[in-house]
C-alpha positions as a Python dict, from the first residue, in 0.01 Angstrom:
ca = {
    (1, 'M'): (0, 0, 0),
    (2, 'S'): (-287, 59, -237),
    (3, 'T'): (-382, -205, -491),
    (4, 'I'): (-134, -171, -776),
    (5, 'Y'): (-28, -415, -1042),
    (6, 'S'): (246, -247, -1241),
    (7, 'F'): (613, -180, -1182),
    (8, 'N'): (567, 182, -1287),
    (9, 'H'): (302, 244, -1023),
    (10, 'L'): (493, 52, -756),
    (11, 'I'): (802, 267, -812),
    (12, 'A'): (594, 587, -835),
    (13, 'E'): (417, 517, -506),
    (14, 'R'): (734, 426, -322),
    (15, 'T'): (929, 732, -444),
    (16, 'R'): (636, 960, -358),
    (17, 'D'): (571, 823, -9),
    (18, 'Y'): (938, 767, 83),
    (19, 'P'): (1135, 1037, -104),
    (20, 'N'): (1446, 1003, 115),
    (21, 'L'): (1457, 626, 139),
    (22, 'E'): (1771, 474, -10),
    (23, 'I'): (1646, 137, -129),
    (24, 'L'): (1967, 34, -299),
    (25, 'G'): (2300, 28, -122),
    (26, 'I'): (2638, -78, -255),
    (27, 'P'): (2884, -72, 35),
    (28, 'D'): (3178, -108, -203),
    (29, 'K'): (3217, 213, -403),
    (30, 'N'): (3359, 38, -708),
    (31, 'L'): (3077, 59, -961),
    (32, 'N'): (3245, -157, -1224),
    (33, 'A'): (3033, -449, -1109),
    (34, 'V'): (2769, -610, -1324),
    (35, 'S'): (2508, -525, -1058),
    (36, 'N'): (2533, -153, -992),
    (37, 'I'): (2322, 158, -949),
    (38, 'S'): (2347, 251, -1317),
    (39, 'Y'): (2210, -91, -1407),
    (40, 'V'): (1908, -35, -1183),
    (41, 'V'): (1837, 320, -1301),
    (42, 'T'): (1865, 214, -1665),
    (43, 'E'): (1620, -70, -1603),
    (44, 'M'): (1370, 162, -1435),
    (45, 'A'): (1403, 421, -1710),
    (46, 'L'): (1311, 156, -1965),
    (47, 'Y'): (999, 67, -1765),
    (48, 'R'): (908, 436, -1750),
    (49, 'M'): (938, 453, -2131),
    (50, 'G'): (705, 155, -2166),
    (51, 'Y'): (957, -110, -2266),
    (52, 'C'): (966, -474, -2165),
    (53, 'V'): (1322, -550, -2047),
    (54, 'L'): (1519, -865, -2133),
    (55, 'F'): (1788, -949, -1874),
    (56, 'L'): (2091, -1124, -2018),
    (57, 'S'): (2351, -1311, -1819),
    (58, 'P'): (2706, -1223, -1930),
    (59, 'N'): (2791, -1588, -1865),
    (60, 'N'): (2603, -1687, -2180),
    (61, 'S'): (2795, -1774, -2494),
    (62, 'P'): (2769, -1528, -2787),
    (63, 'S'): (2548, -1774, -2975),
    (64, 'A'): (2316, -1811, -2674),
    (65, 'I'): (2283, -1433, -2644),
    (66, 'A'): (2210, -1410, -3017),
    (67, 'H'): (1943, -1677, -2976),
    (68, 'L'): (1771, -1484, -2696),
    (69, 'L'): (1786, -1157, -2892),
    (70, 'T'): (1630, -1332, -3190),
    (71, 'V'): (1343, -1514, -3018),
    (72, 'T'): (1245, -1204, -2817),
    (73, 'N'): (1264, -973, -3123),
    (74, 'A'): (1501, -743, -2937),
    (75, 'T'): (1613, -436, -3130),
    (76, 'H'): (1861, -278, -2886),
    (77, 'V'): (2099, -413, -2624),
    (78, 'I'): (2233, -187, -2348),
    (79, 'V'): (2581, -294, -2246),
    (80, 'Q'): (2837, -201, -1981),
    (81, 'D'): (3176, -100, -2118),
    (82, 'A'): (3353, -414, -1995),
    (83, 'L'): (3103, -633, -2179),
    (84, 'L'): (3108, -455, -2515),
    (85, 'P'): (3334, -717, -2682),
    (86, 'S'): (3096, -996, -2577),
    (87, 'A'): (2796, -805, -2710),
    (88, 'A'): (2969, -737, -3042),
    (89, 'A'): (3058, -1105, -3073),
    (90, 'A'): (2697, -1204, -3007),
    (91, 'L'): (2570, -982, -3288),
    (92, 'T'): (2789, -1166, -3537),
    (93, 'H'): (2576, -1477, -3472),
    (94, 'L'): (2255, -1301, -3582),
    (95, 'S'): (2117, -1368, -3927),
    (96, 'N'): (2112, -989, -3968),
    (97, 'P'): (2370, -830, -3732),
    (98, 'S'): (2246, -480, -3813),
    (99, 'S'): (1899, -562, -3673),
    (100, 'V'): (2020, -502, -3315),
    (101, 'T'): (2186, -179, -3199),
    (102, 'I'): (2435, -168, -2912),
    (103, 'I'): (2395, 119, -2663),
    (104, 'N'): (2644, 192, -2386),
    (105, 'Q'): (2491, 177, -2040),
    (106, 'P'): (2460, 537, -1913),
    (107, 'S'): (2689, 644, -1631),
    (108, 'S'): (2574, 790, -1301),
    (109, 'D'): (2634, 1140, -1444),
    (110, 'V'): (2288, 1135, -1601),
    (111, 'F'): (2107, 1077, -1271),
    (112, 'G'): (2349, 1193, -1000),
    (113, 'S'): (2296, 1486, -765),
    (114, 'A'): (2418, 1741, -1021),
    (115, 'A'): (2175, 1612, -1284),
    (116, 'R'): (1887, 1614, -1037),
    (117, 'S'): (1963, 1974, -938),
    (118, 'L'): (1977, 2079, -1301),
    (119, 'H'): (1649, 1906, -1392),
    (120, 'P'): (1429, 1892, -1078),
    (121, 'E'): (1122, 1847, -1297),
    (122, 'K'): (1255, 1505, -1397),
    (123, 'T'): (1287, 1371, -1043),
    (124, 'R'): (919, 1274, -1016),
    (125, 'W'): (794, 940, -1137),
    (126, 'D'): (461, 998, -1310),
    (127, 'P'): (332, 686, -1487),
    (128, 'A'): (193, 755, -1832),
    (129, 'L'): (-74, 485, -1798),
    (130, 'K'): (-314, 376, -1528),
    (131, 'W'): (-211, 46, -1369),
    (132, 'E'): (-530, -107, -1504),
    (133, 'D'): (-406, -34, -1855),
    (134, 'E'): (-70, -205, -1818),
    (135, 'Y'): (-100, -473, -1552),
    (136, 'L'): (-133, -750, -1812),
    (137, 'L'): (142, -612, -2035),
    (138, 'P'): (483, -786, -2032),
    (139, 'V'): (744, -607, -1824),
    (140, 'T'): (1042, -843, -1778),
    (141, 'V'): (1200, -1131, -1964),
    (142, 'I'): (1446, -1352, -1779),
    (143, 'H'): (1590, -1672, -1919),
    (144, 'S'): (1658, -2026, -1808),
    (145, 'S'): (2010, -2149, -1746),
    (146, 'G'): (2036, -2330, -2077),
    (147, 'S'): (2162, -2648, -1912),
    (148, 'T'): (1992, -2865, -2176),
    (149, 'G'): (2028, -2638, -2480),
    (150, 'F'): (1992, -2271, -2559),
    (151, 'P'): (1844, -2071, -2270),
    (152, 'K'): (1470, -2013, -2297),
    (153, 'P'): (1311, -1671, -2239),
    (154, 'I'): (1038, -1645, -1974),
    (155, 'T'): (815, -1338, -1981),
    (156, 'A'): (641, -1190, -1675),
    (157, 'T'): (353, -946, -1682),
    (158, 'N'): (334, -645, -1453),
    (159, 'K'): (74, -830, -1245),
    (160, 'A'): (298, -1133, -1195),
    (161, 'A'): (608, -921, -1124),
    (162, 'V'): (439, -705, -862),
    (163, 'G'): (277, -1013, -706),
    (164, 'N'): (625, -1160, -666),
    (165, 'S'): (746, -836, -502),
    (166, 'L'): (474, -859, -239),
    (167, 'M'): (634, -1181, -107),
    (168, 'N'): (901, -999, 94),
    (169, 'F'): (1028, -1040, 449),
    (170, 'G'): (1047, -675, 550),
    (171, 'L'): (1418, -703, 632),
    (172, 'A'): (1723, -502, 526),
    (173, 'S'): (1929, -750, 328),
    (174, 'L'): (2247, -825, 137),
    (175, 'T'): (2230, -1028, -183),
    (176, 'T'): (2526, -1191, -352),
    (177, 'L'): (2307, -1272, -652),
    (178, 'P'): (2341, -1058, -967),
    (179, 'L'): (2043, -854, -1084),
    (180, 'Y'): (2009, -1048, -1408),
    (181, 'H'): (1941, -1360, -1199),
    (182, 'A'): (1570, -1425, -1136),
    (183, 'H'): (1615, -1451, -758),
    (184, 'G'): (1851, -1152, -748),
    (185, 'H'): (1609, -939, -947),
    (186, 'A'): (1320, -1044, -724),
    (187, 'N'): (1521, -935, -419),
    (188, 'L'): (1548, -582, -560),
    (189, 'Y'): (1176, -526, -607),
    (190, 'R'): (1086, -702, -286),
    (191, 'A'): (1309, -447, -111),
    (192, 'I'): (1138, -161, -294),
    (193, 'C'): (799, -302, -202),
    (194, 'A'): (900, -342, 163),
    (195, 'T'): (1080, -3, 170),
    (196, 'K'): (1386, -173, 315),
    (197, 'P'): (1747, -127, 198),
    (198, 'L'): (1900, -390, -29),
    (199, 'Y'): (2279, -408, -48),
    (200, 'L'): (2432, -553, -361),
    (201, 'F'): (2749, -756, -357),
    (202, 'P'): (2949, -604, -647),
    (203, 'T'): (2948, -910, -871),
    (204, 'G'): (3226, -889, -1127),
    (205, 'S'): (3443, -635, -946),
    (206, 'M'): (3551, -843, -646),
    (207, 'P'): (3562, -1218, -580),
    (208, 'L'): (3303, -1380, -357),
    (209, 'T'): (3507, -1461, -46),
    (210, 'S'): (3430, -1472, 325),
    (211, 'T'): (3660, -1173, 380),
    (212, 'N'): (3483, -961, 118),
    (213, 'V'): (3132, -1048, 238),
    (214, 'I'): (3231, -962, 596),
    (215, 'K'): (3395, -637, 483),
    (216, 'L'): (3081, -526, 303),
    (217, 'L'): (2855, -623, 593),
    (218, 'K'): (3063, -408, 827),
    (219, 'Q'): (2974, -114, 603),
    (220, 'A'): (2607, -211, 622),
    (221, 'P'): (2538, -285, 991),
    (222, 'D'): (2161, -276, 942),
    (223, 'V'): (2158, -595, 731),
    (224, 'E'): (1930, -862, 880),
    (225, 'A'): (1904, -1111, 594),
    (226, 'L'): (2146, -1275, 351),
    (227, 'F'): (2042, -1407, 9),
    (228, 'G'): (2284, -1602, -206),
    (229, 'V'): (2404, -1931, -344),
    (230, 'P'): (2533, -2206, -110),
    (231, 'L'): (2893, -2109, -195),
    (232, 'A'): (2849, -1789, 7),
    (233, 'L'): (2741, -1994, 309),
    (234, 'K'): (3033, -2235, 262),
    (235, 'L'): (3283, -1950, 256),
    (236, 'L'): (3138, -1788, 569),
    (237, 'A'): (3128, -2123, 749),
    (238, 'E'): (3502, -2170, 700),
    (239, 'T'): (3596, -1877, 926),
    (240, 'T'): (3515, -1797, 1288),
    (241, 'E'): (3421, -1441, 1194),
    (242, 'G'): (3198, -1570, 916),
    (243, 'L'): (3008, -1792, 1158),
    (244, 'Q'): (2958, -1492, 1387),
    (245, 'V'): (2812, -1301, 1093),
    (246, 'L'): (2562, -1580, 1026),
    (247, 'K'): (2461, -1584, 1392),
    (248, 'S'): (2389, -1211, 1379),
    (249, 'L'): (2130, -1245, 1100),
    (250, 'K'): (1756, -1308, 1122),
    (251, 'L'): (1724, -1489, 789),
    (252, 'V'): (1955, -1682, 558),
    (253, 'M'): (1809, -1795, 226),
    (254, 'F'): (1985, -1973, -58),
    (255, 'G'): (1895, -2085, -407),
    (256, 'G'): (2047, -2149, -747),
    (257, 'S'): (2194, -2485, -645),
    (258, 'P'): (2151, -2735, -361),
    (259, 'C'): (2337, -2692, -34),
    (260, 'P'): (2546, -2995, 70),
    (261, 'D'): (2389, -3180, 361),
    (262, 'E'): (2721, -3176, 545),
    (263, 'L'): (2743, -2795, 522),
    (264, 'G'): (2379, -2736, 612),
    (265, 'D'): (2389, -2975, 906),
    (266, 'F'): (2709, -2812, 1033),
    (267, 'L'): (2558, -2463, 1013),
    (268, 'A'): (2234, -2579, 1171),
    (269, 'I'): (2432, -2707, 1470),
    (270, 'M'): (2685, -2423, 1494),
    (271, 'V'): (2433, -2144, 1439),
    (272, 'L'): (2092, -2263, 1553),
    (273, 'V'): (2200, -2397, 1892),
    (274, 'E'): (2317, -2047, 1986),
    (275, 'R'): (2053, -1839, 1814),
    (276, 'N'): (1702, -1898, 1689),
    (277, 'L'): (1790, -1803, 1333),
    (278, 'T'): (1558, -1869, 1043),
    (279, 'F'): (1841, -2055, 876),
    (280, 'G'): (1890, -2221, 544),
    (281, 'I'): (1564, -2161, 363),
    (282, 'P'): (1628, -2341, 35),
    (283, 'L'): (1419, -2244, -263),
    (284, 'F'): (1314, -2484, -532),
    (285, 'N'): (1218, -2288, -837),
    (286, 'A'): (1250, -2296, -1212),
    (287, 'A'): (1286, -1992, -1433),
    (288, 'E'): (981, -2112, -1624),
    (289, 'T'): (756, -2141, -1316),
    (290, 'G'): (903, -1926, -1043),
    (291, 'Q'): (918, -2042, -682),
    (292, 'L'): (752, -2378, -624),
    (293, 'M'): (876, -2494, -283),
    (294, 'T'): (1062, -2362, 22),
    (295, 'S'): (1147, -2511, 360),
    (296, 'F'): (947, -2259, 563),
    (297, 'R'): (806, -2460, 852),
    (298, 'D'): (768, -2466, 1231),
    (299, 'F'): (1131, -2393, 1315),
    (300, 'E'): (1090, -2488, 1681),
    (301, 'T'): (983, -2846, 1612),
    (302, 'D'): (1084, -2917, 1252),
    (303, 'K'): (1459, -2926, 1189),
    (304, 'G'): (1436, -3052, 831),
    (305, 'W'): (1607, -2753, 670),
    (306, 'N'): (1682, -2946, 349),
    (307, 'W'): (1330, -3075, 292),
    (308, 'T'): (1132, -2838, 74),
    (309, 'R'): (758, -2819, 122),
    (310, 'A'): (514, -2822, -166),
    (311, 'K'): (251, -2550, -147),
    (312, 'G'): (-15, -2509, -411),
    (313, 'P'): (-196, -2461, -623),
    (314, 'H'): (30, -2403, -925),
    (315, 'V'): (-153, -2376, -1253),
    (316, 'M'): (126, -2401, -1510),
    (317, 'S'): (153, -2722, -1707),
    (318, 'N'): (361, -2871, -1987),
    (319, 'R'): (205, -3218, -1985),
    (320, 'P'): (-135, -3349, -2100),
    (321, 'D'): (-232, -3458, -1747),
    (322, 'G'): (-196, -3104, -1611),
    (323, 'S'): (135, -3164, -1432),
    (324, 'Y'): (464, -2985, -1494),
    (325, 'A'): (776, -3187, -1574),
    (326, 'T'): (1096, -3014, -1460),
    (327, 'K'): (1326, -3319, -1497),
    (328, 'D'): (1428, -3284, -1133),
    (329, 'L'): (1472, -3581, -899),
    (330, 'F'): (1336, -3584, -542),
    (331, 'I'): (1284, -3827, -259),
    (332, 'K'): (971, -3801, -48),
    (333, 'H'): (1001, -3761, 329),
    (334, 'P'): (885, -4080, 504),
    (335, 'T'): (670, -3901, 762),
    (336, 'I'): (632, -3528, 682),
    (337, 'P'): (347, -3471, 434),
    (338, 'D'): (433, -3290, 109),
    (339, 'A'): (804, -3263, 198),
    (340, 'Y'): (1063, -3347, -66),
    (341, 'K'): (1442, -3347, -85),
    (342, 'F'): (1611, -3248, -408),
    (343, 'M'): (1858, -3510, -531),
    (344, 'G'): (1952, -3391, -881),
    (345, 'R'): (1824, -3386, -1236),
    (346, 'I'): (1741, -3660, -1484),
    (347, 'D'): (1990, -3513, -1729),
    (348, 'D'): (2265, -3525, -1461),
    (349, 'T'): (2273, -3904, -1472),
    (350, 'L'): (2597, -4060, -1594),
    (351, 'V'): (2564, -4397, -1772),
    (352, 'M'): (2873, -4620, -1767),
    (353, 'V'): (2980, -4799, -2085),
    (354, 'L'): (2970, -5181, -2093),
    (355, 'T'): (2812, -5220, -1748),
    (356, 'G'): (2520, -4981, -1800),
    (357, 'E'): (2556, -4868, -1438),
    (358, 'K'): (2395, -4532, -1369),
    (359, 'T'): (2537, -4273, -1131),
    (360, 'N'): (2398, -3940, -1012),
    (361, 'P'): (2704, -3716, -968),
    (362, 'V'): (2529, -3438, -772),
    (363, 'P'): (2542, -3590, -419),
    (364, 'M'): (2911, -3676, -465),
    (365, 'E'): (2992, -3327, -593),
    (366, 'L'): (2809, -3167, -301),
    (367, 'T'): (2995, -3384, -51),
    (368, 'L'): (3330, -3295, -206),
    (369, 'R'): (3244, -2923, -211),
    (370, 'S'): (3165, -2931, 160),
    (371, 'S'): (3538, -2976, 233),
    (372, 'P'): (3726, -2657, 326),
    (373, 'Y'): (4004, -2779, 95),
    (374, 'I'): (3782, -2801, -215),
    (375, 'A'): (3644, -2496, -395),
    (376, 'D'): (3464, -2694, -664),
    (377, 'A'): (3433, -3048, -794),
    (378, 'I'): (3297, -3204, -1112),
    (379, 'I'): (3223, -3574, -1149),
    (380, 'F'): (3265, -3711, -1502),
    (381, 'G'): (3249, -4050, -1670),
    (382, 'A'): (2952, -4077, -1906),
    (383, 'G'): (3035, -4346, -2162),
    (384, 'R'): (3341, -4468, -1967),
    (385, 'I'): (3399, -4774, -1756),
    (386, 'Q'): (3430, -4573, -1431),
    (387, 'I'): (3378, -4224, -1302),
    (388, 'G'): (3639, -3968, -1208),
    (389, 'A'): (3651, -3625, -1046),
    (390, 'L'): (3803, -3290, -1138),
    (391, 'I'): (3882, -3104, -817),
    (392, 'L'): (3964, -2735, -776),
    (393, 'P'): (4141, -2674, -443),
    (394, 'T'): (4079, -2373, -219),
    (395, 'E'): (4344, -2124, -113),
    (396, 'I'): (4409, -2306, 215),
    (397, 'A'): (4496, -2623, 22),
    (398, 'K'): (4753, -2468, -207),
    (399, 'D'): (5043, -2519, 34),
    (400, 'C'): (4950, -2877, 127),
    (401, 'S'): (5156, -3163, -5),
    (402, 'A'): (5005, -3446, -210),
    (403, 'S'): (5038, -3682, 87),
    (404, 'E'): (4855, -3436, 313),
    (405, 'L'): (4567, -3412, 67),
    (406, 'A'): (4547, -3787, 3),
}
């Protein structure tokens, strides 16, 4: 690949050199998902028109969406039909609701085979600017999770975005992460850069279950890598067929939340002893900084899948001494240099009333979630005399009696 530092030129080069390559695959034909081909084409069309694109999670509250629209000076929001009520509600939280216009996301009719036959002159991607003229211009805006307040927008230039795309593995892959997610979006352009197919799990149109992941993978037999949150690994680990799927892959990478030690250790034993899989590459990243650490290592001799390795230099800072405070808690490996294990966040800490005892709920929640009988668990108790747990059972637990679950 020639030296290019803009999304427009990356897409133009790839479509010119590989005109018949289908980068994006959606094994499930239901396009009512949040991540779908229309979403991708709309995004690319906006780049072609010279716009910087803000990606909004539909999980945000209306007030959070309004906040992001305000601080980014957005003037239009493109919305899928199913999300129109949420978008309309968000606009009511603006100081001037008429300052933002809602546009329906175009359907595949505008870019399908019939449209391409009717307008062949529009099937070429010819950037209006040289890459040198736009590589420092902003191209994407993602946002933080908003765990400690309103989500914060984080802008990436063309140079930064293309640099991220270059960090690909050259493997056909399936991602269960939505395209508005920073990691999910990176997977898309890494696939384009590597000219390898990326299959999207249809987030929003079908539940994330072991059965559904396996069904989609059967329609995409060329998949070599799986990207997702630890829940996807947990679901696959609970079935014999799911474990076979994991053994068939070359790479499994997760992010978004920590993987329970019990689950990771189980998979490392069940999968790695039978196949030299590059398993369980956890990412530690923040929306504000991007990827900071992974557990890439010597897989033959180093089995510390849950110890992320710090690689530098990183030049961002939010403190006077040049460091960057993320409010995350780690423990340092006793013998491996620059290896750290994520334990939780400072703002996760629960402080008990009267005793002042402090508890980090994350390890307990992860342990509970590793059970095949528990879909999710939340530890609570800040300001109380003891902690408690809210537990959501899985499908296999629904027929168990209280005594069996005790």
